[in-house]
PAZAPA-4460 file (N, C-alpha, C; in steps of 0.05 Angstrom, whole numbers, plus 32768, in hexadecimal, padded with zeros to 4 digits):
% residues 269
    n_x    n_y    n_z   ca_x   ca_y   ca_z    c_x    c_y    c_z   seq   type   mol
   88A5   8106   712C   889D   80FD   7147   8880   8103   714C     1      M     A
   8871   80EF   7156   8855   80F3   715A   8850   8106   7171     2      Q     A
   8838   8113   7170   8831   8127   7184   8831   811C   71A0     3      R     A
   8829   8102   71A3   8827   80F6   71BE   8843   80EC   71C7     4      D     A
   8858   80F2   71B7   8872   80EA   71BF   8885   8102   71BF     5      E     A
   887B   8118   71CB   888C   8130   71CD   88A3   812B   71E0     6      E     A
   88B9   8139   71DB   88D0   8136   71EC   88CD   8144   7206     7      E     A
   88D3   8136   721C   88D3   8142   7236   88EF   8142   7242     8      Q     A
   88FB   8159   7246   8916   815A   7251   8917   814C   726C     9      P     A
   892C   813C   7270   8930   812F   728A   8947   813C   7299    10      L     A
   8942   8142   72B2   8956   814E   72C3   8960   8139   72D7    11      S     A
   8971   8142   72E9   897C   8130   72FD   8999   812A   72F6    12      G     A
   89A9   8126   730B   89C5   8122   7307   89D3   813C   72FF    13      G     A
   89EC   813A   72F8   89FB   8151   72F1   8A00   8154   72D3    14      N     A
   89FB   813F   72C4   8A00   8140   72A7   89E7   8135   7299    15      V     A
   89D4   8146   7294   89BB   813C   7288   89B3   814D   726F    16      S     A
   89C5   815E   7265   89BE   816E   724E   89B8   815C   7236    17      A     A
   89A2   8162   7229   899A   8153   7211   898D   8139   7216    18      G     A
   8987   8132   722F   897A   8119   7236   895C   811E   7237    19      V     A
   894C   8110   7228   892F   8114   7226   8920   80FA   7228    20      V     A
   8907   80FC   7230   88F5   80E5   722F   88E2   80E8   7217    21      R     A
   88DF   80D2   7208   88CC   80D1   71F2   88BC   80B8   71F6    22      V     A
   88A3   80BB   71FF   8893   80A3   7204   889F   8093   721B    23      G     A
   88A3   8079   7215   88B0   8068   7229   88CD   8063   7223    24      N     A
   88DA   8077   7216   88F6   8075   7210   8904   808E   721A    25      T     A
   891F   808B   721D   8930   80A2   7223   8943   80A5   720B    26      V     A
   8947   80BE   7203   8959   80C5   71ED   8970   80D5   71F9    27      R     A
   8989   80CC   71F3   89A1   80D9   71FE   89B5   80DD   71E7    28      R     A
   89C5   80F2   71E9   89DB   80F6   71D6   89ED   80DD   71D5    29      P     A
   89F2   80D3   71BD   8A03   80BC   71BB   8A21   80C4   71B8    30      A     A
   8A33   80B1   71BD   8A4F   80B6   71BA   8A5D   809E   71AE    31      G     A
   8A77   809F   71AB   8A85   8088   71A0   8A82   806F   71B1    32      P     A
   8A7C   8073   71CA   8A79   805D   71DD   8A5E   804F   71DC    33      W     A
   8A4A   805C   71CF   8A2F   8053   71D1   8A2B   8036   71C7    34      T     A
   8A37   802D   71B0   8A33   8011   71A8   8A3E   7FFD   71BE    35      P     A
   8A54   8004   71CB   8A5E   7FF2   71DF   8A4C   7FF1   71F8    36      S     A
   8A41   8008   71FF   8A2F   8009   7216   8A16   7FFA   7210    37      V     A
   8A0B   7FFC   71F7   89F3   7FED   71F0   89F9   7FCF   71EF    38      H     A
   8A11   7FC7   71E7   8A18   7FAB   71E8   8A18   7FA1   7205    39      A     A
   8A22   7FB1   7217   8A22   7FAA   7233   8A06   7FA8   723E    40      L     A
   89F5   7FBB   7239   89DA   7FBA   7243   89CA   7FA2   7237    41      L     A
   89CF   7F9C   721E   89C2   7F85   7212   89CB   7F6C   7220    42      T     A
   89E4   7F69   7225   89EE   7F52   7234   89E1   7F4F   724F    43      H     A
   89DF   7F66   725E   89D4   7F64   7279   89B7   7F5A   7278    44      L     A
   89A7   7F63   7265   898C   7F59   7264   898B   7F3C   725A    45      H     A
   899E   7F34   7249   899E   7F18   723F   89A4   7F05   7256    46      E     A
   89B3   7F0D   726A   89BA   7EFB   7280   89A8   7F00   7298    47      V     A
   8993   7F10   7295   897F   7F13   72AA   8981   7F2A   72BD    48      G     A
   8994   7F3C   72B8   8997   7F54   72C9   8985   7F6A   72BD    49      F     A
   896F   7F71   72CB   895B   7F83   72C0   895C   7F9F   72CC    50      E     A
   896F   7FA4   72DF   8970   7FBE   72EC   8980   7FD2   72DC    51      A     A
   897B   7FD2   72C2   8989   7FE4   72AF   8977   7FE9   7297    52      A     A
   8978   8000   728A   8968   8004   7272   896F   7FF1   725C    53      P     A
   895C   7FEB   724B   8962   7FDC   7232   896A   7FEF   721C    54      R     A
   897E   7FE8   720D   8986   7FF9   71F6   8974   7FF4   71DE    55      P     A
   896C   8009   71D0   895A   8007   71B9   8966   8013   71A0    56      L     A
   8980   8016   71A0   898E   8020   7188   898F   803F   7188    57      G     A
   898F   804A   716F   8991   8067   716B   8978   8071   715D    58      L     A
   8971   808A   7163   8959   8095   7155   8963   80A4   713C    59      D     A
   8950   80B1   712E   8957   80BD   7114   8968   80D6   7118    60      D     A
   896D   80DF   7130   897E   80F5   7136   8999   80EC   7141    61      R     A
   899E   80D2   7141   89B7   80C8   714A   89BA   80C6   7168    62      G     A
   89A4   80C9   7176   89A5   80C7   7193   89A1   80AA   719B    63      R     A
   89AD   80A1   71B1   89A8   8086   71BB   898C   8085   71C7    64      E     A
   897F   806E   71C5   8964   806A   71CF   8965   8053   71E3    65      V     A
   895A   8059   71FA   8959   8045   7210   893D   8044   721B    66      L     A
   8936   802E   7228   891C   802C   7235   891B   803F   724C    67      T     A
   8905   804C   7251   8901   805E   7267   88FD   804F   7281    68      F     A
   890B   8057   7296   8907   804A   72B0   88F4   805B   72C1    69      A     A
   88DB   8051   72C5   88C8   8060   72D5   88D0   8063   72F2    70      P     A
   88C9   8079   72FE   88CE   807D   731A   88DD   8097   731F    71      G     A
   88EB   8099   7335   88F8   80B1   733D   8915   80AB   7344    72      H     A
   8927   80BE   733D   8943   80BB   7345   8944   80BE   7364    73      V     A
   8954   80AC   7370   8955   80AC   738E   8960   80C5   7399    74      V     A
   8976   80D0   738D   8983   80E8   7398   8979   8101   738A    75      W     A
   8974   8117   7399   8977   8119   73B6   895E   8116   73C6    76      P     A
   8947   8117   73B9   892E   811A   73C8   8922   8100   73D2    77      D     A
   892B   80EA   73C9   8920   80D0   73D1   8934   80BD   73DD    78      R     A
   8948   80C9   73EA   895D   80B9   73F6   8952   80A6   740C    79      F     A
   893A   80AE   7416   892E   809D   742B   8927   8081   7420    80      S     A
   8926   807E   7405   8921   8064   73FA   8937   8050   7401    81      L     A
   894E   805A   740A   8964   8049   7411   8964   8043   742F    82      L     A
   894E   804A   743D   894A   8043   7459   8933   802E   745A    83      E     A
   8934   801B   746C   8949   8015   747F   8960   8006   7472    84      P     A
   8971   7FFA   7482   8989   7FEE   7477   8984   7FD8   7463    85      D     A
   896D   7FCB   7464   8967   7FB5   7452   8965   7FC0   7435    86      R     A
   895E   7FD9   7432   895D   7FE4   7417   8979   7FEC   740E    87      R     A
   898A   7FF4   7420   89A6   7FF8   7419   89B3   7FDE   7410    88      L     A
   89AC   7FC9   741F   89B5   7FAE   7418   89AC   7FA6   73FC    89      A     A
   8994   7FAE   73F5   8989   7FA8   73DA   8999   7FB5   73C5    90      R     A
   89A2   7FCE   73C9   89B3   7FDB   73B6   89CD   7FCC   73B2    91      V     A
   89D9   7FC3   73C8   89F2   7FB4   73C7   89EF   7F9A   73B8    92      A     A
   89D8   7F8D   73BC   89D4   7F74   73AE   89CF   7F79   7390    93      R     A
   89C2   7F8F   738A   89BD   7F96   736E   89D7   7F9B   735F    94      L     A
   89E9   7FA9   736D   8A04   7FAE   7361   8A13   7F94   735E    95      I     A
   8A11   7F82   7372   8A1E   7F68   736F   8A12   7F58   7357    96      R     A
   89F8   7F5A   7354   89EB   7F4C   733E   89F6   7F57   7323    97      D     A
   89F9   7F71   7321   8A04   7F7D   7309   8A20   7F73   7304    98      F     A
   8A31   7F74   7319   8A4C   7F6B   7316   8A4E   7F4E   730E    99      H     A
   8A3D   7F3D   7318   8A3D   7F21   7310   8A33   7F1E   72F4   100      D     A
   8A1F   7F2E   72EC   8A13   7F2C   72D1   8A27   7F35   72BC   101      A     A
   8A37   7F49   72C2   8A49   7F55   72AE   8A63   7F44   72AC   102      V     A
   8A67   7F32   72BE   8A80   7F22   72BE   8A83   7F13   72A4   103      Q     A
   8A6E   7F09   7298   8A70   7EFA   727F   8A6E   7F0B   7266   104      G     A
   8A6E   7F25   7269   8A6B   7F36   7251   8A85   7F38   7242   105      F     A
   8A84   7F34   7228   8A9B   7F37   7217   8A96   7F4F   7205   106      V     A
   8AA5   7F65   720A   8AA1   7F7E   71FB   8AA6   7F79   71DD   107      P     A
   8A9A   7F89   71CC   8A9F   7F88   71AF   8ABD   7F8C   71AA   108      P     A
   8AC7   7F81   7195   8AE3   7F83   718F   8AEC   7FA0   718B   109      A     A
   8ADA   7FB0   7181   8AE0   7FCD   717D   8AD5   7FDF   7193   110      D     A
   8AD1   7FD4   71AB   8AC4   7FE2   71C0   8AD2   7FFC   71C7   111      A     A
   8AC3   8011   71CB   8ACD   802B   71D5   8ABD   8033   71ED   112      R     A
   8ACA   803E   7201   8ABD   8045   721A   8AC3   8062   7221   113      W     A
   8AB1   806F   722F   8AB5   808A   7239   8AC2   8088   7255   114      Q     A
   8ADB   808B   7256   8AEA   8088   726F   8AEE   80A4   727B   115      V     A
   8AE0   80A9   7291   8AE3   80C3   729E   8AF9   80C2   72B4   116      L     A
   8AF7   80AE   72C5   8B0A   80AB   72DB   8B19   8091   72D8   117      V     A
   8B31   8091   72CC   8B3F   8077   72C8   8B44   8069   72E3   118      P     A
   8B42   804F   72E2   8B45   803F   72FB   8B63   803B   7300   119      V     A
   8B71   8030   72ED   8B8E   802C   72F0   8B97   8020   730A   120      G     A
   8BAC   8029   7315   8BB8   801E   732D   8BA6   8022   7345   121      E     A
   8B93   8035   7344   8B82   803A   735B   8B6F   8023   7360   122      Q     A
   8B6C   8010   734E   8B59   7FFA   7350   8B61   7FE7   7367   123      A     A
   8B7A   7FE6   736F   8B81   7FD4   7384   8B97   7FC1   737D   124      G     A
   8B9F   7FC0   7364   8BB4   7FAE   735B   8BB8   7FB0   733E   125      G     A
   8BD0   7FA9   7334   8BD7   7FAC   7318   8BC6   7F98   7307   126      P     A
   8BBC   7FA3   72F0   8BAD   7F92   72DE   8B90   7F8E   72E5   127      G     A
   8B87   7F98   72FC   8B6C   7F93   7305   8B58   7FA7   72F9   128      E     A
   8B62   7FBC   72EB   8B4F   7FD0   72E1   8B3D   7FC7   72CC   129      E     A
   8B42   7FAF   72C0   8B31   7FA4   72AB   8B21   7F8C   72B5   130      N     A
   8B1C   7F8B   72CF   8B0E   7F73   72DA   8AF2   7F70   72CE   131      E     A
   8AE3   7F85   72CC   8AC8   7F85   72C0   8AC4   7F9F   72B1   132      I     A
   8AAD   7FA1   72A3   8AA3   7FBB   729A   8A92   7FC5   72B0   133      I     A
   8A9C   7FD9   72BE   8A8E   7FE5   72D6   8A7C   7FFB   72CD   134      A     A
   8A6A   8002   72DF   8A57   8019   72D9   8A65   8033   72DD   135      H     A
   8A74   8036   72F3   8A84   804E   72FA   8A73   8065   7305   136      H     A
   8A59   8062   7307   8A49   8078   7313   8A31   806C   7322   137      D     A
   8A36   8056   7331   8A20   804A   7340   8A1B   805B   7359   138      L     A
   8A06   806B   7358   8A01   807F   736D   89E3   8084   736E   139      A     A
   89DA   8090   7384   89BD   8095   7387   89B2   80A8   7371   140      P     A
   89C3   80B9   7365   89BA   80CA   734F   89B6   80BB   7335   141      W     A
   89BE   80A1   7335   89BA   8090   731D   89A9   8077   7324   142      N     A
   899A   8079   7339   8988   8063   7340   896C   806D   733F   143      L     A
   895B   8060   732F   893F   8068   732C   892E   8053   7339   144      V     A
   891C   805C   734B   8909   804A   7359   88ED   8051   7352   145      A     A
   88DD   803D   734B   88C1   8043   7345   88B0   803F   735F   146      D     A
   8896   8041   735C   8885   803F   7374   8882   8022   737D   147      D     A
   888B   800F   736D   888A   7FF3   7375   88A4   7FE9   737F   148      G     A
   88AE   7FD4   7371   88C6   7FC7   737B   88DC   7FC7   7365   149      D     A
   88DB   7FD9   7352   88EE   7FD9   733C   8902   7FEF   7340   150      R     A
   891C   7FE8   7340   8932   7FFA   7342   8943   7FF7   7329   151      W     A
   894B   800E   731D   895B   800D   7304   8972   8020   7306   152      T     A
   898A   8016   72FF   89A1   8027   72FD   89A2   8033   72E1   153      F     A
   89A6   804D   72DF   89A6   805B   72C5   89C2   8067   72C0   154      I     A
   89C4   8076   72AA   89DD   8084   72A3   89F5   8071   72A1   155      D     A
   89F4   8060   728D   8A09   804D   7288   8A1E   8056   7275   156      W     A
   8A1D   8070   726D   8A2E   8079   7257   8A4C   807B   7260   157      D     A
   8A52   807A   727A   8A6E   8079   7282   8A77   805E   728B   158      T     A
   8A67   8049   7284   8A70   802E   7289   8A8B   802A   7279   159      A     A
   8A9D   801C   7286   8AB8   8018   727B   8AC7   8003   728B   160      A     A
   8ADD   7FFA   7281   8AED   7FE7   7291   8AF2   7FF1   72AD   161      P     A
   8AF1   7FE0   72C1   8AF5   7FE7   72DC   8AF5   7FCF   72EE   162      G     A
   8AF0   7FD3   7307   8AEF   7FBC   731A   8AD6   7FBD   732B   163      T     A
   8ACF   7FA6   7336   8AB8   7FA5   7348   8ABC   7FB8   735F   164      R     A
   8AD3   7FB8   736C   8AD7   7FC8   7384   8AD8   7FE6   737E   165      L     A
   8AE2   7FEE   7366   8AE1   800A   735E   8AC4   8014   735D   166      W     A
   8AB2   8003   7352   8A96   8009   7351   8A8A   8009   736D   167      D     A
   8A92   7FF5   737E   8A87   7FF3   7399   8A8F   800B   73AA   168      V     A
   8AA8   8014   73A8   8AB2   802A   73B8   8AA2   8044   73B1   169      A     A
   8A9D   8048   7397   8A8D   805F   738F   8A70   805D   7399   170      Y     A
   8A65   8045   7397   8A49   8041   73A0   8A47   8045   73BF   171      A     A
   8A5A   803B   73CE   8A59   803F   73EB   8A59   805D   73F2   172      V     A
   8A6A   806C   73E4   8A6A   8089   73EA   8A4F   8095   73E6   173      H     A
   8A41   808E   73D1   8A28   809B   73CB   8A10   8090   73DA   174      G     A
   8A0F   8076   73DE   89F7   8069   73E9   89F7   8068   7407   175      F     A
   8A0E   806A   7415   8A0D   806A   7432   8A00   8083   743D   176      L     A
   8A07   809B   7436   8A1F   80A3   7428   8A36   80A8   743C   177      P     A
   8A4F   80A9   7431   8A66   80B1   7440   8A6C   80CE   7439   178      L     A
   8A61   80E0   7448   8A62   80FC   7442   8A6C   810D   7459   179      S     A
   8A7C   8121   7452   8A85   8134   7466   8A71   8149   746D   180      A     A
   8A5C   814C   745D   8A49   8161   7461   8A37   815B   7479   181      R     A
   8A34   816E   748C   8A24   8168   74A4   8A08   815D   749E   182      P     A
   89FB   8167   748A   89E0   815F   7484   89DE   8143   7479   183      G     A
   89F5   8138   7470   89F5   811D   7464   8A05   8109   7474   184      L     A
   8A15   8113   7486   8A27   8101   7495   8A16   80EE   74A6   185      R     A
   8A1C   80D4   74A6   8A0C   80C0   74B3   8A1A   80B7   74CD   186      R     A
   8A0C   80B7   74E3   8A16   80AC   74FC   8A18   808E   74FA   187      A     A
   8A08   8082   74E8   8A08   8065   74E6   8A18   805B   74CD   188      D     A
   8A2B   806B   74C4   8A3A   8065   74AC   8A49   804A   74AF   189      A     A
   8A54   8044   74C7   8A62   802B   74CB   8A50   8014   74C6   190      V     A
   8A38   8015   74D2   8A25   7FFF   74CF   8A1C   7FFC   74B3   191      G     A
   8A17   8012   74A5   8A0E   8011   748A   8A24   8006   7477   192      R     A
   8A3D   800C   747D   8A52   8001   746D   8A53   7FE3   7470   193      L     A
   8A4F   7FD9   7488   8A4F   7FBC   748D   8A38   7FAF   747E   194      R     A
   8A20   7FBC   7480   8A09   7FB1   7472   8A0E   7FAF   7454   195      V     A
   8A1A   7FC4   7448   8A1F   7FC4   742C   8A32   7FAE   7424   196      F     A
   8A48   7FAC   7433   8A5C   7F97   742D   8A51   7F7B   7430   197      A     A
   8A41   7F77   7445   8A36   7F5C   7449   8A22   7F55   7432   198      D     A
   8A11   7F68   742B   89FD   7F63   7416   8A0B   7F5F   73FB   199      A     A
   8A20   7F6D   73F5   8A2E   7F69   73DC   8A3D   7F4F   73DC   200      Y     A
   8A44   7F45   73F3   8A52   7F2C   73F5   8A70   7F2E   73F3   201      G     A
   8A7C   7F44   73FE   8A98   7F48   73FD   8AA7   7F34   7410   202      L     A
   8ABB   7F27   7405   8ACB   7F15   7416   8AE0   7F26   7425   203      D     A
   8AF0   7F19   7435   8B03   7F28   7446   8B18   7F37   7434   204      E     A
   8B21   7F2A   741F   8B35   7F38   740E   8B28   7F50   7401   205      A     A
   8B0F   7F4E   73F8   8B02   7F65   73EC   8AFE   7F7B   7400   206      G     A
   8AF8   7F75   7419   8AF4   7F89   742D   8B0E   7F98   7433   207      R     A
   8B24   7F89   7434   8B3D   7F96   7439   8B45   7FA9   7423   208      R     A
   8B3F   7FA1   740A   8B46   7FB1   73F3   8B34   7FC9   73F1   209      T     A
   8B1A   7FC6   73F9   8B07   7FDB   73F7   8B0D   7FF3   7409   210      L     A
   8B17   7FEE   7420   8B1B   8004   7434   8B2B   801B   7428   211      V     A
   8B43   8017   741E   8B52   802E   7413   8B45   8039   73F9   212      P     A
   8B36   8028   73EB   8B29   8032   73D2   8B13   8046   73D8   213      L     A
   8B07   8045   73F0   8AF1   8058   73F6   8AFB   8075   73F3   214      L     A
   8B12   807B   73FE   8B1D   8096   73FB   8B28   809B   73E0   215      G     A
   8B36   8088   73D4   8B42   808C   73BA   8B2D   8092   73A4   216      R     A
   8B17   8082   73A5   8B02   8085   7390   8AF5   80A0   7393   217      R     A
   8AF1   80A9   73AC   8AE4   80C3   73B0   8AF7   80DA   73A7   218      T     A
   8B10   80D8   73AF   8B23   80ED   73A7   8B27   80ED   7389   219      R     A
   8B24   80D6   737C   8B27   80D6   735F   8B13   80E8   7351   220      A     A
   8AFB   80EA   735D   8AE7   80FC   7351   8AEF   8119   7354   221      M     A
   8AFA   8120   736B   8B05   813C   736E   8B1A   8142   7359   222      H     A
   8B2D   812F   7356   8B42   8133   7343   8B38   8135   7326   223      D     A
   8B25   8124   7320   8B19   8125   7305   8B0C   8141   72FF   224      F     A
   8AFC   814B   7312   8AF0   8165   730D   8B04   817B   730C   225      L     A
   8B18   817A   731D   8B2E   818E   731D   8B3C   818F   7302   226      R     A
   8B43   8177   72F8   8B52   8176   72DF   8B41   817E   72C7   227      D     A
   8B28   8176   72C6   8B16   817D   72B0   8B10   819B   72B1   228      R     A
   8B0C   81A6   72C9   8B06   81C2   72CC   8B1E   81D3   72C3   229      A     A
   8B36   81C8   72C9   8B4F   81D6   72C0   8B51   81D8   72A2   230      G     A
   8B45   81C5   7294   8B46   81C5   7277   8B2E   81D4   726B   231      R     A
   8B1C   81DC   727C   8B04   81EB   7273   8AEF   81D9   7267   232      G     A
   8AF0   81BF   726D   8ADC   81AC   7263   8AC1   81AF   7271   233      D     A
   8AAC   81AF   7262   8A91   81B0   726D   8A84   8194   726B   234      Q     A
   8A72   818D   727E   8A67   819E   7293   8A78   819E   72AD   235      P     A
   8A90   8192   72AB   8AA0   818F   72C3   8AAA   81AA   72CE   236      W     A
   8AB0   81BD   72BD   8AB8   81D7   72C7   8AA2   81E4   72D7   237      S     A
   8A8A   81E2   72CD   8A73   81ED   72DC   8A6F   81E0   72F7   238      A     A
   8A72   81C5   72F8   8A6F   81B7   7311   8A85   81BF   7324   239      L     A
   8A9E   81C2   731A   8AB3   81CB   732C   8AAD   81E7   7337   240      W     A
   8AA4   81F9   7326   8A9D   8214   732F   8A87   8214   7343   241      A     A
   8A75   8200   7342   8A5F   81FF   7355   8A67   81F2   736F   242      Q     A
   8A80   81E9   7371   8A8A   81DE   738A   8A8A   81C0   738D   243      G     A
   8A84   81B2   7377   8A83   8195   7379   8A9E   8189   737F   244      H     A
   8AB3   8195   7375   8ACE   818B   737B   8AD4   818C   7398   245      G     A
   8ACC   81A2   73A5   8AD1   81A5   73C2   8AC1   8190   73D2   246      G     A
   8AAA   8189   73C8   8A9A   8175   73D6   8AA8   815A   73D5   247      I     A
   8AB1   8152   73BD   8ABF   8139   73BB   8AD9   8139   73CB   248      W     A
   8AE7   814F   73CC   8B00   8151   73DC   8AFA   814E   73F9   249      R     A
   8AE5   815C   7403   8ADF   815A   7420   8AD6   813E   7427   250      D     A
   8AC6   8132   7415   8ABD   8116   741B   8AD5   8103   741B   251      D     A
   8AE8   8107   7409   8B00   80F6   7409   8B10   80F9   7422   252      A     A
   8B13   8111   742C   8B22   8115   7445   8B13   8109   745C   253      E     A
   8AF9   810C   745D   8AE8   8100   7472   8AEC   80E1   7472   254      Y     A
   8AEC   80D5   745B   8AEE   80B8   7459   8B0A   80AF   7461   255      I     A
   8B1E   80BD   7457   8B3A   80B5   745C   8B41   80B7   747A   256      E     A
   8B36   80CC   7487   8B3C   80CE   74A4   8B30   80B8   74B5   257      R     A
   8B1C   80AB   74AA   8B0E   8096   74B9   8B14   807A   74AE   258      R     A
   8B2A   8077   74A0   8B30   805D   7493   8B32   8046   74A7   259      E     A
   8B3D   804C   74BE   8B3F   8036   74D3   8B23   802E   74DC   260      A     A
   8B10   8041   74DD   8AF5   803B   74E5   8AE7   8029   74D0   261      L     A
   8AEB   802F   74B7   8ADF   801F   74A2   8AEB   8003   74A2   262      W     A
   8B05   8001   74A8   8B12   7FE7   74A9   8B07   7FD6   74C0   263      E     A
   8B03   7FE2   74D7   8AF7   7FD3   74ED   8ADB   7FCA   74E7   264      R     A
   8ACC   7FDC   74D9   8AB0   7FD5   74D2   8AAF   7FBD   74C0   265      A     A
   8AC2   7FBB   74AE   8AC1   7FA5   749A   8ACF   7F8C   74A2   266      L     A
   8AE2   7F8E   74B4   8AF3   7F77   74BA   8AF0   7F6C   74D6   267      L     A
   8AE5   7F7C   74E9   8AE1   7F71   7504   8AC6   7F63   7504   268      D     A
   8AC6   7F4B   750F   8AAE   7F3B   7510   8A97   7F49   751C   269      G     A
***
């Protein structure tokens, strides 16, 4: 490796061990799912969706290589980039663009995916869990914004079969946010939920299905951390010990208690 391409560890998010920048690339530990994820990213760029890194194969150490997304991760220090509501609407449209772009993706015959939180019956109906290859972690901690007008979603390693609304429910939780914590709780959550749904282009059926998914998707994260911590799996055990499970549980309870409010926001003219 050349001297001007020294490795710079990258932080951010909750799972960043072994992630480094080398020049204009990012190197990450690869897994059995990496070829499938790279096929997905290649497809997205081929159909014109550019808000994702380009895959560049593997390096001589077996790490996956991706283009580096310049800018800063939105969460937690630059959440103001999602203000005013027109920027929240932009996030929703970007997610819709991804979902439309991935619709035509045909996974490799031997595709393998890293499935952390199975969708299953929680998706809203039998057989819907394979609607698309979803991102599964569309959140402000995975959105990079530069000083101009470029936004990029990163951390695609947990992309896997899922549904549009499973992705949307998770994104709504993080980008509005729908949080029980006093410092994050939004008095304008109802209005922001409507802005997000309108910008994404949710029809009435989608809105009705989304309402109960808001709580289910959030609670699924609590259950995932609880189960993985119970098995001693890292880094999930450490996150559970740090209280992340309790945060997801409290947020789920906050969302579930207000389900009628979210329904009025999305369905009343």
